[in-house]
Backbone as CSV, one residue per row, in Angstrom:
resi,resn,N_x,N_y,N_z,CA_x,CA_y,CA_z,C_x,C_y,C_z
1,MET,29.323,93.259,63.873,29.508,92.625,62.567,28.181,92.593,61.820
2,PRO,28.138,93.016,60.531,26.876,93.056,59.800,26.302,91.668,59.565
3,LYS,24.977,91.622,59.438,24.341,90.340,59.158,24.779,89.829,57.791
4,PRO,24.960,88.534,57.659,25.350,87.985,56.359,24.225,88.143,55.340
5,GLU,24.592,88.341,54.091,23.586,88.410,53.037,23.077,87.019,52.681
6,LEU,23.948,86.032,52.880,23.638,84.667,52.464,23.953,83.681,53.572
7,SER,23.039,82.742,53.790,23.281,81.614,54.694,23.319,80.337,53.865
8,ILE,24.394,79.566,54.014,24.559,78.317,53.269,24.358,77.156,54.232
9,VAL,23.434,76.274,53.892,23.116,75.132,54.744,23.494,73.858,53.998
10,ILE,24.349,73.044,54.630,24.833,71.803,54.024,24.502,70.646,54.949
11,VAL,23.694,69.721,54.477,23.414,68.499,55.232,24.395,67.428,54.773
12,SER,25.038,66.782,55.739,26.067,65.786,55.403,25.816,64.482,56.151
13,PHE,25.984,63.386,55.431,25.896,62.063,56.045,27.008,61.191,55.478
14,ASN,28.067,61.010,56.271,29.205,60.161,55.897,29.831,60.565,54.564
15,THR,30.063,61.849,54.387,30.731,62.340,53.165,31.929,63.213,53.556
16,LYS,32.697,62.749,54.495,33.760,63.552,55.102,34.679,64.221,54.084
17,GLU,35.271,63.469,53.185,36.242,64.042,52.247,35.576,64.964,51.235
18,LEU,34.420,64.568,50.739,33.708,65.439,49.806,33.265,66.723,50.496
19,LEU,32.822,66.613,51.733,32.433,67.797,52.502,33.632,68.724,52.684
20,ARG,34.790,68.156,52.961,35.996,68.974,53.124,36.300,69.757,51.849
21,HIS,36.223,69.100,50.711,36.479,69.786,49.439,35.417,70.851,49.164
22,CYS,34.182,70.565,49.528,33.109,71.541,49.353,33.388,72.798,50.175
23,LEU,33.757,72.608,51.429,34.031,73.753,52.306,35.267,74.525,51.851
24,LEU,36.270,73.822,51.345,37.449,74.505,50.808,37.082,75.378,49.619
25,SER,36.180,74.893,48.772,35.758,75.692,47.629,34.956,76.917,48.071
26,LEU,34.183,76.765,49.133,33.429,77.903,49.660,34.355,78.942,50.288
27,LYS,35.420,78.465,50.895,36.361,79.371,51.570,36.929,80.409,50.604
28,LYS,37.071,80.038,49.340,37.608,80.956,48.336,36.682,82.132,48.062
29,GLU,35.438,82.011,48.486,34.442,83.050,48.219,34.316,84.055,49.370
30,ARG,35.079,83.871,50.424,34.838,84.639,51.661,35.065,86.132,51.488
31,ASN,35.875,86.545,50.529,36.128,87.975,50.324,35.180,88.603,49.314
32,ASP,34.326,87.791,48.689,33.467,88.305,47.624,32.050,88.609,48.089
33,ILE,31.601,87.944,49.135,30.239,88.128,49.618,30.203,87.788,51.103
34,ASN,29.360,88.471,51.830,29.222,88.217,53.264,28.253,87.052,53.470
35,TYR,28.790,85.910,53.877,27.952,84.734,54.035,28.348,83.968,55.292
36,GLU,27.462,83.077,55.699,27.723,82.157,56.801,27.431,80.739,56.311
37,VAL,28.111,79.772,56.923,27.925,78.376,56.531,27.536,77.549,57.741
38,MET,26.531,76.713,57.564,26.108,75.791,58.605,26.108,74.371,58.055
39,VAL,26.810,73.486,58.717,26.817,72.078,58.348,25.958,71.322,59.346
40,VAL,24.954,70.645,58.826,24.121,69.777,59.663,24.617,68.353,59.456
41,ASP,25.200,67.775,60.490,25.709,66.412,60.382,24.629,65.439,60.838
42,ASN,24.226,64.561,59.908,23.134,63.621,60.170,23.649,62.330,60.808
43,ALA,24.322,62.491,61.953,24.835,61.347,62.719,25.817,60.513,61.899
44,SER,26.771,61.181,61.251,27.800,60.479,60.477,28.695,59.667,61.397
45,SER,29.246,58.592,60.854,30.168,57.739,61.618,31.585,57.784,61.055
46,ASP,31.853,58.732,60.144,33.152,58.770,59.468,34.055,59.910,59.948
47,GLY,33.689,60.540,61.059,34.512,61.626,61.590,34.255,62.973,60.945
48,SER,33.143,63.128,60.254,32.827,64.392,59.588,32.748,65.560,60.568
49,SER,32.088,65.346,61.695,31.922,66.429,62.678,33.259,66.907,63.212
50,GLN,34.132,65.968,63.544,35.451,66.336,64.062,36.251,67.098,63.015
51,MET,36.137,66.680,61.759,36.846,67.356,60.675,36.385,68.805,60.544
52,VAL,35.087,69.027,60.594,34.558,70.394,60.490,35.044,71.242,61.655
53,ASN,34.969,70.700,62.846,35.418,71.452,64.029,36.902,71.794,63.963
54,ASN,37.704,70.866,63.498,39.157,71.055,63.497,39.657,71.897,62.338
55,LYS,39.073,71.721,61.170,39.588,72.360,59.962,38.849,73.634,59.563
56,PHE,37.609,73.779,60.010,36.792,74.907,59.552,36.084,75.564,60.742
57,PRO,36.825,76.248,61.605,36.227,76.857,62.789,35.207,77.946,62.471
58,TRP,35.232,78.485,61.245,34.271,79.513,60.839,32.924,78.938,60.415
59,VAL,32.818,77.612,60.393,31.566,76.940,60.033,30.821,76.559,61.303
60,LYS,29.521,76.848,61.350,28.707,76.431,62.490,28.268,74.991,62.268
61,LEU,28.544,74.141,63.232,28.194,72.729,63.135,26.945,72.440,63.964
62,ILE,25.973,71.825,63.327,24.740,71.400,63.990,24.683,69.885,63.893
63,LYS,24.623,69.206,65.016,24.684,67.745,65.001,23.328,67.137,65.340
64,SER,22.918,66.209,64.491,21.711,65.427,64.744,22.108,64.110,65.396
65,THR,21.276,63.599,66.258,21.587,62.346,66.950,21.286,61.116,66.099
66,LYS,20.584,61.326,64.973,20.313,60.224,64.039,20.123,60.803,62.647
67,ASN,20.149,59.928,61.649,19.956,60.373,60.273,18.470,60.641,60.037
68,ILE,18.117,61.911,60.004,16.707,62.284,59.883,16.322,62.651,58.456
69,GLY,17.266,62.490,57.525,16.942,62.778,56.138,17.327,64.181,55.716
70,PHE,17.129,64.462,54.432,17.571,65.728,53.844,16.728,66.922,54.294
71,GLY,15.426,66.820,54.147,14.563,67.949,54.479,14.600,68.300,55.951
72,ALA,14.419,67.300,56.794,14.434,67.541,58.238,15.803,68.024,58.691
73,GLY,16.861,67.513,58.052,18.207,67.970,58.394,18.379,69.448,58.094
74,ASN,17.959,69.882,56.927,18.028,71.301,56.592,17.190,72.145,57.543
75,ASN,16.058,71.616,57.947,15.179,72.368,58.842,15.801,72.626,60.214
76,LEU,16.786,71.826,60.605,17.449,72.066,61.883,18.165,73.412,61.908
77,ALA,18.467,73.939,60.723,19.205,75.205,60.648,18.299,76.421,60.695
78,LYS,16.987,76.239,60.651,16.079,77.373,60.481,16.157,78.401,61.612
79,HIS,16.513,77.960,62.800,16.574,78.886,63.945,17.949,79.552,64.087
80,TYR,18.867,79.231,63.200,20.225,79.769,63.300,20.608,80.689,62.143
81,VAL,19.931,80.562,61.013,20.328,81.328,59.825,19.984,82.809,59.993
82,ASN,20.840,83.647,59.414,20.654,85.094,59.531,20.618,85.813,58.186
83,GLY,20.834,85.082,57.105,20.953,85.720,55.799,19.623,86.104,55.181
84,LYS,19.694,87.034,54.251,18.530,87.412,53.443,18.168,86.268,52.507
85,TYR,19.200,85.543,52.049,19.013,84.408,51.162,19.525,83.142,51.836
86,ILE,18.921,82.014,51.465,19.354,80.713,51.960,19.759,79.875,50.758
87,LEU,20.950,79.282,50.830,21.395,78.344,49.804,21.491,76.959,50.419
88,PHE,20.647,76.044,49.941,20.778,74.639,50.312,21.764,74.021,49.342
89,LEU,22.851,73.488,49.892,23.950,72.998,49.072,24.322,71.593,49.495
90,ASN,24.498,70.697,48.541,24.924,69.340,48.869,26.390,69.307,49.284
91,SER,26.711,68.383,50.158,28.101,68.232,50.594,28.974,67.648,49.493
92,ASP,28.370,67.034,48.487,29.135,66.430,47.391,29.227,67.346,46.173
93,THR,29.347,68.648,46.430,29.506,69.626,45.363,30.772,70.445,45.590
94,THR,31.306,71.017,44.519,32.372,72.010,44.634,31.944,73.258,43.880
95,ILE,32.306,74.416,44.439,31.786,75.693,43.977,32.905,76.536,43.376
96,PRO,32.843,76.871,42.089,33.847,77.760,41.506,33.740,79.171,42.082
97,LYS,34.806,79.912,41.997,34.843,81.281,42.511,33.789,82.139,41.803
98,TYR,33.203,83.034,42.578,32.182,84.005,42.153,30.783,83.393,41.996
99,THR,30.649,82.099,42.250,29.328,81.471,42.146,28.318,82.138,43.069
100,LEU,28.691,82.307,44.326,27.767,82.865,45.305,27.412,84.311,44.983
101,LYS,28.418,85.091,44.663,28.192,86.509,44.375,27.273,86.691,43.177
102,LYS,27.518,85.951,42.115,26.748,86.136,40.885,25.310,85.650,41.026
103,THR,25.107,84.548,41.733,23.741,84.059,41.885,22.934,84.944,42.838
104,VAL,23.559,85.445,43.888,22.864,86.371,44.789,22.560,87.683,44.068
105,ASN,23.499,88.174,43.261,23.243,89.389,42.481,22.051,89.200,41.550
106,TYR,21.932,88.022,40.989,20.791,87.737,40.111,19.487,87.838,40.904
107,MET,19.463,87.241,42.072,18.253,87.304,42.901,17.929,88.741,43.303
108,ASN,18.964,89.522,43.589,18.739,90.928,43.965,18.104,91.729,42.836
109,SER,18.429,91.383,41.602,17.935,92.158,40.463,16.695,91.550,39.807
110,HIS,16.249,90.405,40.289,15.039,89.761,39.760,14.103,89.473,40.935
111,LYS,13.301,90.441,41.261,12.511,90.408,42.496,11.399,89.366,42.493
112,GLN,10.997,88.873,41.322,9.917,87.900,41.259,10.420,86.460,41.281
113,VAL,11.735,86.301,41.323,12.313,84.958,41.364,12.359,84.478,42.816
114,GLY,11.662,83.379,43.080,11.627,82.839,44.429,12.726,81.845,44.714
115,ALA,13.224,81.203,43.660,14.294,80.218,43.831,15.075,80.101,42.533
116,LEU,16.340,79.713,42.680,17.243,79.665,41.531,18.224,78.514,41.691
117,THR,18.576,77.909,40.585,19.694,76.975,40.564,20.612,77.340,39.413
118,CYS,21.815,76.821,39.443,22.764,77.047,38.354,22.873,75.767,37.532
119,LYS,23.793,75.736,36.612,24.047,74.529,35.824,24.881,73.572,36.678
120,ILE,24.388,72.372,36.889,25.061,71.404,37.755,25.688,70.327,36.871
121,ILE,27.012,70.213,36.978,27.782,69.342,36.095,28.297,68.129,36.871
122,LEU,28.182,66.965,36.267,28.719,65.738,36.845,30.220,65.643,36.551
123,PRO,30.962,64.819,37.294,32.406,64.685,37.040,32.739,64.281,35.609
124,SER,31.794,63.637,34.924,32.001,63.231,33.530,31.996,64.425,32.579
125,GLY,31.544,65.577,33.069,31.424,66.759,32.217,30.029,66.959,31.669
126,GLU,29.156,65.976,31.873,27.777,66.084,31.407,26.932,66.825,32.431
127,ILE,25.857,67.437,31.958,24.949,68.103,32.881,24.189,67.050,33.693
128,ASP,23.992,67.316,34.958,23.121,66.494,35.789,21.689,66.795,35.336
129,LYS,21.056,65.830,34.719,19.736,66.082,34.124,18.695,66.503,35.153
130,ASP,18.908,66.113,36.411,17.952,66.492,37.450,18.094,67.949,37.885
131,THR,19.036,68.671,37.282,19.204,70.088,37.589,17.905,70.852,37.384
132,ARG,17.214,70.559,36.305,15.962,71.248,35.953,14.940,70.193,35.567
133,ARG,13.783,70.267,36.187,12.749,69.266,35.945,11.374,69.916,35.916
134,SER,10.442,69.216,35.313,9.043,69.629,35.403,8.355,68.725,36.422
135,PHE,7.222,69.157,36.909,6.457,68.309,37.822,5.981,67.068,37.063
136,ILE,6.003,65.930,37.738,5.560,64.692,37.093,4.042,64.590,37.165
137,THR,3.404,64.794,36.033,1.978,64.533,35.877,1.830,63.070,35.454
138,PRO,0.609,62.544,35.406,0.456,61.164,34.925,1.079,60.942,33.545
139,TRP,0.920,61.901,32.621,1.498,61.747,31.291,3.034,61.774,31.345
140,THR,3.578,62.752,32.052,5.032,62.862,32.146,5.626,61.626,32.814
141,GLY,4.953,61.128,33.831,5.427,59.929,34.509,5.405,58.717,33.598
142,LEU,4.337,58.581,32.793,4.234,57.458,31.859,5.378,57.504,30.847
143,VAL,5.613,58.684,30.282,6.636,58.850,29.248,8.043,58.682,29.809
144,HIS,8.280,59.235,31.010,9.630,59.244,31.585,9.979,57.952,32.312
145,LEU,9.057,57.434,33.117,9.373,56.307,33.987,9.102,54.948,33.357
146,PHE,8.084,54.868,32.514,7.699,53.564,31.977,8.083,53.400,30.506
147,LEU,7.606,54.297,29.652,7.910,54.179,28.220,9.317,54.656,27.889
148,ARG,9.852,55.545,28.745,11.211,56.076,28.594,11.440,56.699,27.208
149,LEU,10.401,57.344,26.721,10.478,57.941,25.386,11.368,59.174,25.348
150,ASP,11.617,59.769,26.517,12.510,60.933,26.525,13.955,60.524,26.283
151,ARG,14.275,59.245,26.461,15.610,58.759,26.100,15.727,58.545,24.594
152,ILE,14.594,58.189,23.969,14.582,57.949,22.524,14.450,59.265,21.754
153,PHE,13.644,60.178,22.296,13.422,61.488,21.676,13.811,62.581,22.676
154,PRO,15.111,62.729,22.954,15.561,63.605,24.045,15.299,65.097,23.832
155,GLU,14.972,65.511,22.610,14.733,66.923,22.352,13.277,67.201,21.978
156,SER,12.419,66.226,22.176,11.014,66.375,21.822,10.255,67.172,22.880
157,LYS,9.530,68.188,22.443,8.734,68.976,23.386,7.594,68.145,23.959
158,TYR,7.184,67.136,23.225,6.059,66.303,23.640,6.493,65.194,24.596
159,PHE,7.668,64.604,24.325,8.116,63.455,25.114,9.193,63.790,26.145
160,ALA,9.888,64.904,25.970,11.048,65.208,26.826,10.778,66.378,27.770
161,ARG,9.571,66.441,28.276,9.208,67.556,29.160,9.896,67.465,30.521
162,TYR,10.050,66.248,31.026,10.522,66.097,32.407,11.868,66.763,32.633
163,TRP,12.836,66.508,31.750,14.171,67.091,31.881,14.359,68.329,30.989
164,TYR,13.280,68.863,30.449,13.359,70.037,29.556,14.361,69.813,28.426
165,GLY,14.343,68.612,27.855,15.292,68.297,26.801,15.135,69.125,25.546
166,TYR,13.956,69.728,25.386,13.690,70.538,24.194,14.235,71.964,24.330
167,ILE,14.776,72.310,25.498,15.390,73.622,25.709,16.885,73.410,25.926
168,PRO,17.755,73.994,25.101,19.204,73.809,25.277,19.644,74.181,26.684
169,ASP,20.594,73.415,27.241,20.979,73.627,28.635,21.821,74.881,28.850
170,TYR,22.144,75.605,27.769,22.881,76.865,27.925,21.945,78.062,28.002
171,LEU,20.624,77.834,27.893,19.663,78.930,27.936,19.059,79.084,29.333
172,GLU,18.998,80.295,29.811,18.304,80.599,31.061,16.803,80.504,30.817
173,HIS,16.095,79.855,31.740,14.644,79.779,31.568,13.969,79.410,32.889
174,GLU,12.666,79.631,32.926,11.880,79.280,34.097,11.582,77.793,34.083
175,VAL,11.593,77.173,35.259,11.351,75.736,35.379,10.350,75.478,36.498
176,ASP,9.914,74.222,36.599,9.046,73.824,37.709,9.856,73.468,38.951
177,VAL,10.924,72.665,38.731,11.647,72.072,39.866,13.146,72.269,39.699
178,ILE,13.807,72.634,40.779,15.265,72.650,40.822,15.731,71.666,41.887
179,GLN,16.948,71.212,41.726,17.493,70.158,42.585,18.020,70.723,43.912
180,GLY,17.864,69.933,44.969,18.336,70.351,46.280,19.841,70.459,46.395
181,ALA,20.581,70.002,45.370,22.046,70.100,45.409,22.517,71.550,45.407
182,PHE,21.782,72.431,44.729,22.062,73.875,44.733,20.721,74.566,44.600
183,PHE,20.173,74.989,45.733,18.818,75.524,45.798,18.879,76.850,46.546
184,LEU,18.890,77.943,45.786,18.988,79.280,46.372,17.603,79.901,46.439
185,THR,17.217,80.367,47.620,15.896,80.951,47.784,15.949,82.091,48.807
186,ARG,14.810,82.723,49.016,14.724,83.871,49.922,14.270,83.414,51.303
187,LYS,14.946,83.876,52.325,14.597,83.451,53.690,13.163,83.835,54.038
188,LYS,12.755,85.026,53.635,11.398,85.485,53.953,10.359,84.539,53.357
189,LEU,10.576,84.117,52.120,9.663,83.189,51.469,9.720,81.824,52.137
190,LEU,10.918,81.373,52.449,11.099,80.072,53.083,10.387,80.022,54.436
191,ASP,10.523,81.084,55.213,9.845,81.142,56.511,8.328,81.125,56.349
192,GLU,7.864,81.797,55.314,6.419,81.832,55.046,5.886,80.434,54.707
193,LEU,6.696,79.652,53.996,6.271,78.329,53.555,6.518,77.242,54.595
194,GLY,7.318,77.557,55.614,7.598,76.568,56.652,8.741,75.626,56.331
195,TRP,9.633,76.056,55.437,10.806,75.272,55.059,10.395,73.940,54.414
196,PHE,11.201,72.887,54.599,10.935,71.623,53.924,9.854,70.819,54.639
197,ASP,9.099,70.057,53.845,8.109,69.131,54.380,8.845,67.878,54.846
198,GLU,8.751,67.574,56.120,9.524,66.470,56.689,8.883,65.101,56.497
199,ASP,7.783,65.045,55.759,7.220,63.743,55.417,8.114,62.994,54.437
200,TYR,8.981,63.736,53.734,9.918,63.127,52.799,11.233,62.859,53.538
201,PHE,11.757,61.646,53.395,13.037,61.329,54.028,14.205,61.745,53.142
202,LEU,14.160,61.341,51.892,15.236,61.629,50.948,14.624,61.601,49.554
203,ASP,14.846,62.658,48.791,14.252,62.845,47.465,12.794,63.310,47.615
204,GLY,12.408,64.228,46.761,11.025,64.693,46.755,10.789,65.956,47.548
205,GLU,11.619,66.186,48.580,11.398,67.394,49.387,11.675,68.669,48.588
206,ASP,12.639,68.611,47.662,12.905,69.773,46.814,11.759,70.002,45.830
207,VAL,11.190,68.904,45.313,10.042,69.005,44.409,8.856,69.644,45.134
208,ASP,8.612,69.182,46.339,7.486,69.693,47.118,7.657,71.178,47.443
209,LEU,8.872,71.577,47.816,9.120,72.987,48.121,8.927,73.839,46.874
210,CYS,9.393,73.356,45.728,9.189,74.090,44.479,7.700,74.234,44.166
211,TRP,6.943,73.192,44.417,5.497,73.236,44.181,4.859,74.360,45.011
212,ARG,5.242,74.441,46.267,4.661,75.457,47.139,5.133,76.864,46.760
213,ILE,6.373,76.998,46.295,6.873,78.289,45.828,6.069,78.746,44.614
214,LYS,5.832,77.836,43.680,5.067,78.167,42.476,3.617,78.503,42.824
215,GLN,3.060,77.795,43.793,1.685,78.053,44.203,1.514,79.459,44.764
216,LYS,2.591,80.007,45.304,2.566,81.373,45.834,2.785,82.419,44.742
217,GLY,2.979,81.977,43.504,3.118,82.906,42.397,4.533,83.346,42.079
218,TRP,5.527,82.702,42.684,6.921,83.045,42.434,7.468,82.264,41.239
219,ASN,8.484,82.819,40.601,9.173,82.133,39.507,10.349,81.327,40.052
220,ILE,10.666,80.230,39.382,11.835,79.419,39.687,12.684,79.368,38.422
221,VAL,13.969,79.660,38.552,14.807,79.889,37.376,16.023,78.967,37.350
222,TYR,16.313,78.473,36.164,17.554,77.761,35.860,18.502,78.777,35.227
223,TYR,19.661,78.997,35.873,20.585,80.064,35.488,21.933,79.453,35.110
224,PRO,22.126,79.108,33.831,23.305,78.322,33.429,24.576,79.122,33.194
225,LYS,24.549,80.425,33.432,25.789,81.197,33.294,26.790,80.838,34.391
226,ILE,26.290,80.201,35.437,27.124,79.712,36.541,26.982,78.197,36.594
227,SER,28.078,77.493,36.884,27.999,76.040,37.000,28.811,75.566,38.194
228,ILE,28.393,74.433,38.756,29.125,73.786,39.839,29.303,72.312,39.476
229,THR,30.145,71.614,40.234,30.350,70.181,40.026,29.636,69.394,41.121
230,HIS,28.979,68.318,40.716,28.202,67.504,41.645,28.651,66.046,41.566
231,PHE,29.229,65.546,42.674,29.595,64.130,42.782,28.368,63.386,43.294
232,LYS,27.442,63.191,42.402,26.070,62.833,42.764,25.951,61.499,43.483
233,GLY,25.092,61.482,44.516,24.745,60.239,45.194,25.691,59.809,46.292
234,ALA,26.526,60.731,46.795,27.526,60.334,47.790,26.887,59.770,49.060
235,SER,25.852,60.439,49.558,25.231,59.984,50.804,24.515,58.651,50.643
236,LYS,24.224,58.290,49.378,23.566,57.015,49.112,24.578,55.914,48.791
237,GLY,25.882,56.272,48.850,26.899,55.278,48.578,27.155,55.038,47.110
238,LYS,26.802,56.008,46.255,26.956,55.820,44.809,28.281,56.355,44.278
239,VAL,29.037,57.065,45.108,30.331,57.587,44.690,31.418,56.662,45.214
240,GLU,32.316,56.251,44.340,33.299,55.216,44.686,34.127,55.580,45.912
241,SER,34.525,56.863,46.021,35.395,57.269,47.132,34.715,57.195,48.483
242,VAL,33.399,57.197,48.481,32.681,57.090,49.753,31.702,55.923,49.732
243,ARG,31.942,54.961,48.834,31.028,53.829,48.735,31.014,53.044,50.043
244,LYS,29.837,52.752,50.495,29.700,52.125,51.806,29.790,50.610,51.703
245,LYS,30.588,50.036,52.578,30.780,48.600,52.585,29.891,47.963,53.648
246,ASP,29.454,46.754,53.349,28.707,45.960,54.325,27.522,46.721,54.901
247,ILE,26.765,47.381,54.052,25.576,48.096,54.521,24.471,47.079,54.790
248,PRO,23.831,47.138,55.941,22.716,46.225,56.220,21.620,46.383,55.169
249,LEU,20.955,45.291,54.840,19.907,45.316,53.824,18.825,46.331,54.168
250,ARG,18.499,46.429,55.435,17.455,47.371,55.850,17.825,48.808,55.492
251,SER,19.097,49.159,55.684,19.554,50.507,55.360,19.561,50.744,53.852
252,LYS,19.997,49.725,53.095,19.972,49.837,51.639,18.563,50.093,51.141
253,LEU,17.630,49.340,51.676,16.246,49.490,51.247,15.709,50.883,51.573
254,LYS,16.082,51.416,52.731,15.597,52.730,53.134,16.032,53.803,52.144
255,PHE,17.286,53.754,51.723,17.796,54.741,50.780,17.217,54.538,49.383
256,ARG,17.177,53.282,48.938,16.785,53.016,47.556,15.286,53.113,47.326
257,MET,14.509,52.992,48.394,13.063,53.114,48.249,12.588,54.536,48.498
258,ALA,13.477,55.386,48.997,13.072,56.742,49.369,12.500,57.521,48.190
259,GLY,13.140,57.380,47.016,12.668,58.131,45.857,11.270,57.720,45.432
260,VAL,10.990,56.410,45.460,9.663,55.925,45.070,8.631,56.318,46.124
261,ASP,9.010,56.217,47.386,8.110,56.654,48.449,7.743,58.126,48.274
262,SER,8.732,58.927,47.867,8.499,60.355,47.672,7.527,60.621,46.535
263,MET,7.596,59.816,45.484,6.627,59.961,44.383,5.205,59.827,44.904
264,GLU,5.006,58.791,45.710,3.664,58.534,46.234,3.209,59.651,47.171
265,ILE,4.097,60.090,48.046,3.751,61.177,48.975,3.372,62.433,48.200
266,PHE,4.203,62.795,47.208,3.956,64.017,46.442,2.637,63.929,45.678
267,TYR,2.396,62.805,45.029,1.167,62.676,44.241,-0.069,62.798,45.129
268,LYS,-0.045,62.117,46.260,-1.208,62.159,47.150,-1.424,63.557,47.735
269,LYS,-0.321,64.259,48.022,-0.437,65.585,48.648,-0.818,66.679,47.660
270,ARG,-0.207,66.644,46.457,-0.292,67.796,45.556,-1.113,67.575,44.302
271,LEU,-1.265,66.325,43.855,-1.915,66.095,42.568,-3.211,65.287,42.649
272,TRP,-3.451,64.665,43.773,-4.585,63.751,43.902,-5.906,64.398,43.499
273,ASN,-6.146,65.613,43.923,-7.428,66.272,43.666,-7.544,66.865,42.265
274,GLN,-6.486,66.739,41.464,-6.518,67.315,40.124,-6.917,66.311,39.045
275,TYR,-7.062,65.040,39.426,-7.344,64.005,38.433,-8.490,63.103,38.897
276,PRO,-9.156,62.444,37.954,-10.240,61.519,38.320,-9.714,60.366,39.177
277,LEU,-10.603,59.763,39.928,-10.227,58.703,40.853,-9.571,57.526,40.123
278,LEU,-10.107,57.158,38.947,-9.532,56.052,38.195,-8.088,56.351,37.813
279,MET,-7.826,57.587,37.377,-6.463,57.975,37.026,-5.550,57.883,38.245
280,ASN,-6.046,58.323,39.393,-5.240,58.262,40.620,-4.850,56.828,40.967
281,PHE,-5.797,55.905,40.822,-5.490,54.509,41.138,-4.499,53.917,40.141
282,LEU,-4.593,54.331,38.878,-3.631,53.865,37.881,-2.226,54.369,38.204
283,VAL,-2.146,55.627,38.639,-0.847,56.201,39.007,-0.268,55.453,40.204
284,LEU,-1.090,55.211,41.219,-0.602,54.491,42.401,-0.170,53.067,42.049
285,PHE,-0.896,52.443,41.120,-0.505,51.105,40.667,0.876,51.144,40.019
286,GLY,1.110,52.174,39.213,2.413,52.327,38.573,3.526,52.539,39.579
287,ILE,3.259,53.358,40.596,4.265,53.607,41.632,4.561,52.322,42.403
288,LYS,3.517,51.552,42.714,3.723,50.287,43.425,4.546,49.313,42.576
289,ALA,4.343,49.354,41.255,5.100,48.473,40.362,6.584,48.835,40.383
290,ILE,6.866,50.138,40.350,8.260,50.588,40.434,8.866,50.190,41.774
291,LYS,8.090,50.344,42.830,8.568,50.008,44.168,8.886,48.515,44.278
292,THR,8.020,47.689,43.723,8.251,46.246,43.758,9.501,45.869,42.987
293,GLN,9.664,46.472,41.811,10.847,46.196,40.997,12.130,46.582,41.728
294,ARG,12.115,47.758,42.348,13.311,48.227,43.062,13.582,47.373,44.295
295,LEU,12.529,46.965,44.964,12.667,46.108,46.146,13.325,44.776,45.772
296,LEU,12.831,44.152,44.715,13.391,42.861,44.289,14.820,42.988,43.819
297,ARG,15.122,44.077,43.101,16.483,44.273,42.612,17.453,44.447,43.778
298,THR,17.038,45.192,44.811,17.909,45.410,45.969,18.146,44.117,46.733
299,ILE,17.096,43.331,46.919,17.217,42.079,47.661,18.072,41.067,46.913
300,LEU,17.850,40.976,45.596,18.532,39.944,44.808,19.927,40.321,44.373
301,LEU,20.128,41.616,44.072,21.416,42.053,43.531,22.247,42.864,44.515
302,GLY,21.624,43.336,45.599,22.350,44.111,46.593,22.455,45.576,46.240
């Protein structure tokens, strides 16, 4: 049997029904492109592993003994994948027919593209703004996280850099960061970079990987001719159908603080040496302020 052209890696944590729908949507693509699918189950307690084994025997199941996070979970698949391309796909997505074929064809014909994402649509019909992002510099962070001027001037090239609001979402263009929900890249490049940085538990690992891809001189592209649906935040309990009941406070804090922790990790690793020491301390102060706010909100409001 020939080697697959594409390896699809899906990390799942307690998203049984959404994962089932995701795999059903992938099944429709089996005659269009030679691919393999690997589901990494991050110690789910909702019967996800049994469902995959029983309903999708063509999917390779990799089981973790504990929830090790998104990046480390994806890295468990590195010794099993055989494709020329790797697609990191969220379990809370559904894939329209021809998505895989068209995006792989794009990569085949654009040799300088190191990674690609498509247009990611929320159930509301709106674009998931995190589909395409720029790296957060001190200025971008101030405008986006604190002053929130990109909400007031969503199409301003000066204020709306983070979500590329000044570029219509129907235009193909190069970006800094693509979301881990649909992250197509080359296995050869991924192996060279060492896959995901496991210092990130949840959020930030896709940003860090994009940073390293760009540092190697590769382009990263937003390709909106193809779109998928994203039921965003399922593993964090943000989707009603999989909303988690009676979650211990410690677990809530781990998920809700992960994004802020990732900001700090990324800044210290990738941006610290690019700015004066005073600027670095101001940035860290801002991150600590966000962390404190989120901590208090979680404790007081749940």
